C-alpha positions, 0 to 999 in steps of 0.5 A: 093389077087387081086383087081378085083376077077371077072377078075382074075377068067375069065382070069385064066379060059381062060389061063387054056384052052390055056394050056389045063389044066383039073382042076384048083383052083381059090379063092372063092368069092360069085359072082364067084359062080354065074358066074360059075353057068351061065358058067356051064349052058351055057356049057363053063365049065364042073363042079365046086365045093367049097372045103377047102384047107390049107393055105400055111404058116398056116397049121392049117387054111383053105381057100375056093377055087373053083375047076373048071373042064374045058370042051373040045369037040374033044380036042378043048377048048369050050371057045375062049375068055373073056371080062370084060365089067364093070371094077372097075374104070368104071361100066357099068349099063344098063336099061332093054331097053338098054340091047338089044344092046348087043344081036348082039355080039357073046357069052353070057353076064353075068348081075348082076340085082336086081333079081340076076346074070343071062345071058343077055337073062334071064335079058331081059326076066325078064325085068330088067337091071343091071350091065353088068359084062362080055362077054364070047365066 
């Protein structure tokens, strides 16, 4: 079990692209589904689904995992890098007017707002600020 599930999800996806895997499994958590939904809509991953797999030591019990299909265009990875902006020790909250300073950087930002998890552009259109979770490019 990891302390920062979001960072674990992002790094596993990035590392899997580096070794050219097609499908990976990552432990399930609620925010992870929202992050994967945004990554899929911005074409950083092909698809994802939630499935149940047995525990390694307890054959009669199951656990949920994300099964993530990675996307390649002409045998090249579509994801070059990830950056965790808001960390466990230092959370980065930005107001709706302060979110615009992130527009000049490459990639997409994922923001957790009071209206749900959304990309930076969607958060600016909705007029809501929140926690800047990560950047993907």
